[in-house]
N, C-alpha and C positions, 0 to 999 in steps of 0.2 A: 468416446468423441475428442476428435483429431484435432489436435490445437494449429489455431492458425495463427500465424506471425513470425516476420519478413528478418532472416537474419542473413547477412555475408559476411564472410573473412575471406580477408583477403590479404596474399604479399605480391606486391607489385615488384617487378623486375627494377635494375636501376637504371635503364633507359628511360629518358624524361619522354612525358606524356604532354602533354598540350592539346586543353579544347579549344582554346583559341588565347590569340596573346592578351594577358590582360595582366596588369600590376596589383601585387596585394601589398596589405600592409600598407598602406596610407589612407589615411582620412582628410574625407575629400576637404576644402575649404569652410568652413564657415558661408552659408547664404542667405541673405536674407527674406529670400523668398519661403523659405522652411517656415518662417515665421507667420506667414500671410498663407499656407496653405490649409484650406477650412476642412478638408475632409481627406482619407486615405483612398488610393485609388484601387486597391488591393482589397480591400473592406470599409465601405463606405459608413458604416456603423461602428467600426472599431473604436473606441474611446481614448487607444493610444496606438503609436505605429514605431515601429523601430526604422529609424533611417538609415544608420551605417551600426555595423554592431560585427568587433573583429576579436577571437579567442586564440592568441598568441601561445604558444607551448616552444620553450626552448632547453635543450639541456645544455648546463657548462659544461664546456669539454677539459677545464680545467678541476672543475670537484665534484662535480657527477649530477650537483643539485637539479633541479628543474625551476625555469624562470617563468611565470604566467603574467602576461600581457593583457589587460582587458582594455575595451574600446567601444562605449557606447554614445551614440546618438538617436534621443528619444520624442518623440515628439507627442505632445500631450492637447487633444481634442476633448475631451469630457473627463475633468480633475473629479469628479466624482463617483464616475466608475473606472479611476484609472489608480487607486490606492495602492494597486502596488508598484507604483513607481513612486510615491511621495517618498519613500526612503531607500539607502541602497544599504543593505549588509553584507559583509566579508566575512564569512566564518574562518578561522586558522587552528590546525591544528596540532597538538603538544602529546608526544607518548608519554611525556615523562620520566623518560628515559632517556635525557639530556637531548632528545632532536626536538626541534620544533620548527611551524611554517613562520615566516615574518611578511610584514607589509611595509614595501620597503619606501613605496611613493603611493600620493592619490591626487588626482586634481579633479575638481567637478563645479561647472557650473549652472547656472537655468536663465536663459536667456529667453524677453518676451519684448513686445514691438510697444513701444512707448512715443508718440506723434511720429509715426514713419519710420522712427529709428529703432538702431537693437541699443536693448538695456541691458548691461550684463549683470550678474550677481553671482560671487565669487561665496561656493561653500565654506565657513571657514571654520577652524579648529572646535569652537563653541558648542555647535551642532554635534562633535561626534558623542557617542555612548558606547561604551564597552561592557560586555555584559560577560559571565561565563554558564556556559551553555549547562554543562557538564566539568568531569575535571580532566577531560581532553581537548574540549573547544570551547572557543573562545569569539566570540561574536562582536565585530566593530561595525558600529548603527552611526548613518548618517543621514539629516532629516535635510530635503534639500528645500531650500526658503522660495516665497515667494510664486508658489507655482499657480497659475492661469488657466484657464481655458486657450489655448493657442500658444502654451509655453513652448521652449525646447530644453530638455535637458541632456548635459553633455558630462561625461565622467571619464578618467582614465585610470587606471588601479596596474600596480606592479609587485609580484606576490612572487619569494624566493621559498623553497619546499625542499629538503634533503630526501622525500619521500618516493624519486623516481623510479621507482620498481612502475609504478601501477600512477597513470598519466590520467588524472579523472575524466568522466564520462562529460562531454558537450552536448547536447540536446542543439538541434539545428531549429526544428520546431519548435517554437515555444507557444505561449496562448496569445501572442503579442503579434498582429501581421509584422514581416519585413521587407523592406525593400531592400536591405543587400545584409547578408551573412556570412563571415567568412571561417575559416578551420585552418589553423598554421601550428604544425609540427616538427620541429626539427631535433636531429638527434647525430651526432659523432656517430662516423661509420664505426667505431671500433663498440659500440651499442647499439645492440639490434633491437629493436619493437615492430610485434605484431600489432597488426589495427584490426580492431573490430569495428566494422560500419555495421548499421544495421535501418533498414527503413526504408521508403519508397521514394523518397527525392532521389535525382539526380543532380551532380553541382552542372553547373553553367561553364565554368572555370575551376580545371583541375591540372594541376602538375605535382608529377611524382619525380625527384631527378636527385642526382650526387651534385653536390654543388661546394666549391670553394667559401667559406663564408665564414666570419669571425676566427680568421684565419687557421681556419682547420678543413678537412671534407667532412660534411654532413651530408647525411638523407634527409630530405624533406619533404613533405604532404603539403601541398596545398588545395584547397576543395574552397571554392567560393558560390553562394545562392543566391536569386535574385526573386525579389517579389512570390515571398513564402507566406503561405495564408497563416494566420491564427490557427492552430490546431484545437480543434472541435473536440471534445470530449462526448462521452457516452457514457450512460448508465447501466447498471447490471455488468461492470467491465473490472477485472481485480483488482490490474494498476494500466489507468488509459495512458502513464510514459513508457509503457511495452510498446509502444505503437507509432510512439515519436523517431524520426529519421536521427541518429547519435552517432556520435566515434568516439571511441575510446582508446587508448592504447598501453600494452604492456610488455616490458621488457622480455624479451626470449635470448640472445644472449651477449655476453662481454667477452669483448677480445684484448687484455693487456697484457705488457709484457712477454709477448707471442705465446700466451697460456689462454684456449678459450674453455668460457664456463657459459655452460647452458643452463637456461632455467626451466620452468615447466613448459612442455610442449605440446603434450599428450597427458589423456585423462592419467595411466599409469605412471608416467613422469609425476605427478601429483601424489600420487598415493606413496610413491618410493619419498618424494622432498618430504611429506607431513609424517611417515613413519620414522624419521628420525629427527622430528622435531621436538626441543623442548618444550614447548607451549602446545603439544600435540599429541602425537605418536607417545611419548616418553612420558605422556598421563597417564593412559590405561594400559599400557602391554608391561606393567609391571605392578604386582598386586602387593607390593611391602608395606604399605601406607595405609591398607583398608579393611587389611584381616580382623584389626581389633574393634573396628565399629560396627559390623554386623552382628547384629541379635541373635543370639543362641539357637532361636526357636525359628529363625529362618533359614539357617543354614544346614537346622536336622533336618527341614523339609525335603521330602524327598521326588515329589512331583515337580519335572525343573518346569513346566509352565505355571502352577501355583506360585513357585518360588520367584520365578521372573519376574511376577506382577508383585508380591512382597516385597522384594528389594526397592523396585520401581517406589511402591507406597514408602518403604523406607527414605528414600530421599528426597522424594517430592514433599514430603510433610517434616522433615529434617533441615533442608537447607532454602532458602530465599533467593528468587531471584533479582537482583538488582534491576534488571531492565535493558540492561545492555545485552546488546547479538556481539555475535563473534565467532567464529570455529577456534580460534585458537586462544586458549586460558589467558585472562587479565593477572591473575595472580598464581594459580594453580592451586590443587588439590589439596596438600599440604595446609594451604592458608586456607579453602573454603574449607573444611575439616573444621577448622581452630576458630574461625568465624563467621561461619553460617550462613554467609553471602558471596555471591559471585556472576560471573555471568554465564551466558546459555553453556559456555564450552566449559567454564568451570563446572557447572552442576552438571550436564550431561555424561561430562567425558568421566567425574565421579563415577555416575551409573553403570556405566559401560566397564567401567575397571571392577567396581562390584560383580556386576555380572559375571564378567570373565574370570576373578578371582573364585567364585563358586562353580564354576565349571559348565556355566551356560556359554553356545558360542552366540558374542553378540561383534557388533560391526562398528566402527559411523557411519552416518548419512550425512554428507554436505548437501547443505541446501541453500537456494536465494529467496528469502525471505519475499512476499508478495508486493510489500513495498523496495523491495530492493531492485526488482524485476526479472525478467525470463532469463534462465541459464539458456545460454549461447551453445546449442550443441555442435555448433562446426567448429566451434572456437575453443579448445581445451585452456582455459588460464584458472588462476587459483580467484582473481577478481570477477569471475561469476559467483563465489558464494559469499555469503556473510553471518552463516549461521551451521550446527553441528543437531543431527537427532541421534537417537540409538536404535539400532534393531537386531532382537535377536532372534538366531532361530532354533526352532525346536521343532522334532519330527522334522524335519525339512520344508516347516512354516516359518514366516517371517512374519514378527510382530511388530511395531511400532511405537519408541517411548519419547516423550518430552518431558524433565521434570521440571520445567520452568513453569509451568502450572498446577497449583492444587489442584486444579478440578479435571486435569488431565487425566486418560484410561491408556488401558492397552489400547492404540491403533484408535484412539479417539483425542485427536490433538489439535492445537489452538487454529485460528484458521489464519495465523501468517504463516504458516508452513505450506500450506498445502497450494503449491508455484509450479505443479505439473512437474516437474522433473528432479532427480537427487545426482549424488556421486555415493554409491556406496562401495566404501573401502573395506576390501578383505584383506585378510593377512597376505595374501599372495597374489591379489589382480583388483585392480580396479570396474566397475559396472554401473555403466548407465541406467537407472531405473525410471518409472512412470511413477508418479506420486500422484493417486487421484482418490481423493474421496468418498466410499460409498454406504457410508454411514449415514442415515437419514437426521436430519436434523427437526425436530415438533417443536411447533409451538402453539399451545392452546389457549384463550380467551374464553371465560368463563364470568356470566353475569346473571345474578338473581336479584332480583328487582319486584318491586311494589308500585302501583301507580296509586296516590294518596289520595282522600280524599279533598284535600286543599287544591288538587292540582298538579303536586312536586312529584319528582319521581327518587325514590330511594333504594338501595340495594349495597351491595357486595360483589366487588370484580376480582378476579384471580387472574394472575400471567403467570403463565407455568413455563420452562423451557425446559425440552430434554436434548440430550445429545452436545455436538459443537454448541448450538444456541445458548445452552445453561452453560459452557464452559466460558461463552465470550461474554453474557452476562455477568455471571461470578465477577471477572477480570473490570467489569468497566465499572462493579459496584463498589468492590475494592478498591479501585482507584478514587474513586469520589464519593459515596454513600448520598450525602444531602445533593448532590447533582443529579446520580442514578433518579433520584425519587421525585425529584421536580420534573425533571424529563415527563413523567405520567402527567401531571397538572399542563404541561405546556401542548404536548401532542394531541389532549382529547378536549383540551378547552373545560376540563371539570374539576372544580375544587375536591380533591380526593383527601380523606382521614385518616388517620392510623393505619399509612404507610408500613408494612412489614415485608420485608424481605432476607428470604433465607435458603440454603442448600439442603435439600431433602437426604434422606438415608441411600435415596439410589441415584445421588447425584443432579435429580433432577432442581432448577434453581424455580424457587415459587417466590411470587410477591402477591399480598392478598391486600385490598384496603377497601375501606366503606367511601359511599358517596349520597351527596342529596342536591340535587337540582330542580329549578324551577322553570326551568328554558327547553326542555326536552318535549313538550306538548306545547303545539299548537289549537286553542280554541274557537272554532268556527262555527257559532249558534251552538247547536245541541251536539255538537261533533267534538270529539278530540283528535286530531292530526298526532300521531307517532311513528316515528321510524322502530320496525320492531327489532332494530341490531342497537338501538338507543346512539349510544358515543362511539360504538365500533364500524360506524357503513364507511364504505371505501367512497369517497367523493371524487376521484379523479384515476384516471387510466395512469398507473404506472409507464406503461409504454406506450408514450406519447410522442417517440420520437418522428418527426416529418420526413426527414432525410433518409435515403435509403440507408439501411444498418452497415457499420465498414467493419466491424470485430464481436470476437466472440462475445458471449451471453456467459457472464459467469456467476455465479450462485454459490462457489467452495464446496459444498455438499449439496446432496437431495433433500429435499427441505417439501415439508407441510404446515399446513396454518389452520386451524382453527377454530370460530368464533361459535359460541352458543349461549345464547341469551335465554331466560324464562322469568318471563315479565308477570305480574299477579295483578287480573283486570279488579278494581274496584266492584263492589257490587253495586246492580243495578246498570248494569251497562254490559252490551254485547257487542261484538265485532262485525260490522258491515260488511267487509269482504276482504280475504286473506290475502297479501301478495301472491304471487304468482311464484311457484318455484320451479326453479332451470335444473339442467346438468347437461353438461357439454364435457367429450374428451377427444384428443387425436386419435386420428387411425394408430399410429402406432402406442398409443395409451400411456406418453412419456408426461402429458399436462393434463389434469382434469379436472374439473371443478362442479362442485353440486351446491343447490340452495335450497333450502326446503322450508315452510314455514307452516306449523301446524298449530290446532287448538285443542287442548286436553282439561278437561273440567272449566277452571276459571283463569286456567294458564296458557300465551302464548306461548312456542318454543321456537326459536329462530336456530337452525344450524346455517353454517356458510361455511365450506372447507376448498380448499385443493393442495394439490399434490405435485411437485417435479419430481419428477424420477431420478434425474441423473444431476450430477455437479455445474455440468456447463454443456453449452450446445453451438454448433455452428452458428452463424450472422444469420440463416437461411431460416430461423426457425422465428427471427423477431416477429412474423406477421403474424404467427399461430400464437405468439403471446399477446401480441398488440390484439387480435380478435377477442380471447378468452378476458383478458382483462378488461375489455370494455363489456363482456358480458357478467361479468363482477360486479364493476361499478355501476352500470343499468339494474341488477336485481338486488344490488343492497343499498340503492338509490329509492325503491319504491318504500309508501307508506301506507300504514292503514289507519281508519276509522275508527272510533269508538263511540259509539251511539246511546244514549239513556233509553231502558226500556221502556 
């Protein structure tokens, strides 16, 4: 399936481009009319609206640091639905190697209309709370006081960062509609940046030029947008942020002291740069560190494919991922071998080193995880990537590995890595590759129940995942076992007991539990009304989007789901009429569904199953999914009645 996504990479000439005469970086004077405003003219149902938003990046010519200046003015219409604006959070990065970001200043106010006049409340230092998110990030949190329906929030802050190689991504489209949004980036002409621009919005005002500002010659990029609608998310999308209009800058070259230094500008440049990187290439192209840790029985295996899987199992079971992403190591292979814990690069580059030391052709693949967004294929840059996996090439066939997951297998990788494309770094060339998951995920729900004389229903329920579904389920279970088990009771509104979750020998993840309920049967005179799927029936159409579909339909893997419910009928009762069976399939056999109910002796057996043959689909498939899921909800909503003989 072809991916549908918008991407544009451009480097604009030094000739100034003007859409219209417009003044940037000027916050309008506060107007009492903003407080009197009753609703957004962009979206009258919006609980909040951005009146003014300015994101301004400036590279300091003397230090090379970037300064980020942010200004916002927000109108609150419904404070109960505008929770995102109740607090301001500012995260600062520290690489723990002497370089860190600093918060230089902050001003924040809340304005209200009182007796026809502007009442101003300043956010003071007592509202500030600082938290250490992890070893690299500290978040400063500020609570806005006195927020009411009709309030206007205004804040501005400034950050200085030494990490000017890559300027952080800015989303033009946010969930909140915006009357005015501007993006400004300024860099000295001896520091040349490439601008990565993606999305469908066109700025109303645009200026790209060379100017003498801050006492030096600068290249400036200025874009302004008016009346931007709030971004509408869609279900069954890997990452909705992929489709927001966004801007990011990355350093291309510098010219200091008559010396030109080029940074990455092609995929091959990336390969060459990382090959000599102490935190990347030097971690896997030398095998002196790993020879002594490889078990003798594995090293003696003659079949390279079997050896590759044995080495993979050894690494994933011996070392633990600290849940930090990255394609560069945090502490390196030597530290990982000693302390047994590391980031994604530590673990997967160790695996790569071990495979190569055993004579197996193996290479790294740079990827962007689903949460990080799509790789911009037209804009070669390191900022595209935030993760690394491993491939082994045996008998001209490629096998994929990710040792961060204990449940992973050859070509069975966590959902986070299946994000369409990757950059394969062979020893002599870089190669863009497609990453499409063709392995099916299978989920089965099995219930064996009986209707008791007192009208209660009791039995056992089993939920089993296979493939990527099992991998994801096990990761969620390991993260929080109590939460994982509690979700069963919340999703099905059934008081389950004796919940037991475990991994089977074949890698399947199974949860079994018992239940007893008195509210699954409706008594109507001599009839007992019951849904033959009990608590497993679909209650609504998951594909319920009314507006035309805009984006790809993503499932990350082909998938199938089966529900099998067996109910024992009490003695002295019979079934008045069974629900109608149903079967539907698309012409291309991509989507199918079947529903059957049959009676065998004193038991009713119901089977409901759908299959989705591919990992993702163009938006044009949405009507087909909508139709089939309506059939599913209609079929599974059928009930049957038991009557006394």
